[in-house]
C-alpha positions in Angstrom: 5.1 -12.2 -3.8 5.8 -9.2 -6.0 8.0 -6.2 -5.4 6.2 -2.8 -5.4 8.0 0.1 -7.1 7.2 3.3 -5.3 7.7 6.7 -6.9 8.2 10.0 -5.0 7.2 13.1 -6.9 5.9 16.6 -5.8 2.1 16.8 -5.8 1.9 19.2 -8.7 4.0 16.9 -10.9 1.9 13.9 -9.9 -1.2 15.9 -10.9 0.3 17.0 -14.2 1.4 13.4 -14.9 -2.1 12.0 -14.2 -3.7 14.6 -16.5 -1.2 13.8 -19.3 -1.9 10.1 -19.0 -5.7 10.7 -19.0 -5.4 12.9 -22.1 -3.2 10.3 -23.9 -0.2 12.6 -24.0 1.9 10.3 -21.9 2.0 6.5 -21.6 3.8 5.1 -18.6 6.7 2.8 -19.5 7.1 -0.7 -18.2 8.8 -0.7 -14.8 7.6 2.8 -13.9 6.2 3.2 -10.4 2.5 2.6 -10.1 2.4 3.8 -6.5 3.2 7.4 -5.9 3.8 9.5 -2.8 4.4 13.3 -2.6 7.4 13.0 -0.2 9.7 10.5 1.5 8.0 11.5 4.8 4.7 10.2 3.5 6.3 7.0 2.4 7.9 6.6 5.9 4.6 7.2 7.6 2.8 4.6 5.5 5.6 2.1 5.5 6.6 2.6 9.2 8.3 -0.2 11.0 5.0 -1.1 12.7 3.2 -1.3 9.3 5.9 -3.3 7.6 5.8 -5.7 10.6 2.0 -5.9 10.2 2.3 -6.8 6.5 4.9 -9.4 7.4 2.5 -11.0 9.9 -0.3 -11.0 7.3 2.1 -12.8 4.8 3.3 -15.3 7.3 0.2 -16.0 9.5 -2.4 -15.6 6.7 -5.2 -14.5 9.1 -8.7 -15.3 7.9 -10.1 -12.0 9.0 -9.3 -8.6 10.5 -10.6 -9.9 13.8 -8.1 -12.7 13.8 -5.3 -10.4 12.8 -6.4 -8.1 15.7 -5.9 -11.0 18.1 -2.6 -12.0 16.6 -1.2 -8.4 16.8 -3.0 -7.0 19.9 -4.1 -4.0 17.8 -7.6 -2.7 18.2 -9.9 -3.7 15.3 -10.9 -0.1 14.5 -7.3 1.2 14.3 -6.2 -1.9 12.4 -9.0 -1.5 9.9 -8.0 2.1 9.2 -4.3 1.1 8.8 -5.3 -1.8 6.5 -7.5 0.5 4.4 -4.6 2.9 3.9 -2.2 0.1 3.1 -4.7 -1.3 0.6 -5.2 2.0 -1.1 -1.5 1.9 -2.1 -1.6 -1.8 -3.0 0.6 -3.1 -0.1 -2.3 -5.3 1.1 -5.5 -6.5 -0.4 -8.8 -6.7 1.5 -10.8 -9.6 0.3 -14.5 -9.8 1.1 -15.5 -13.2 2.4 -19.0 -14.7 3.1 -20.6 -13.4 6.2 -19.3 -9.8 5.9 -15.8 -11.0 6.8 -12.8 -9.1 5.4 -9.6 -11.1 4.9 -6.3 -9.2 4.7 -3.8 -10.5 2.1 -0.2 -9.2 1.9 0.7 -8.1 -1.7 4.4 -7.3 -1.3 7.3 -7.5 1.2 9.8 -5.8 -1.1 9.8 -2.2 -2.1 11.9 -0.2 -4.5 11.7 3.5 -4.0 12.5 6.0 -6.8 12.6 9.7 -6.2 11.8 12.0 -9.1 13.6 15.4 -9.1 11.5 18.4 -8.2 
């Protein structure tokens, strides 16, 4: 399992960086974060103790579906689905479509390296 490098940068700087990349004025270097948050608070909300425990359960138990994960964790499927979608949007989990409209959660990382960029 890989380690995810997380960057923290003010929203305005993230926007300027994205525009520079899109215009070809900046090419991200190897090892730079691919996941960005505007604040440490937003990182803490996304990677809360509860969500890190959830990712660990996914990695260890390898549930075949969100319904199975719901049973393993006791979390309501709707809330669990919203949490998994948020974690997937940052690359912490992957949601794989299976036959029969089943979605299988797959953990992508259990190690995180956080790098704050000065405002």
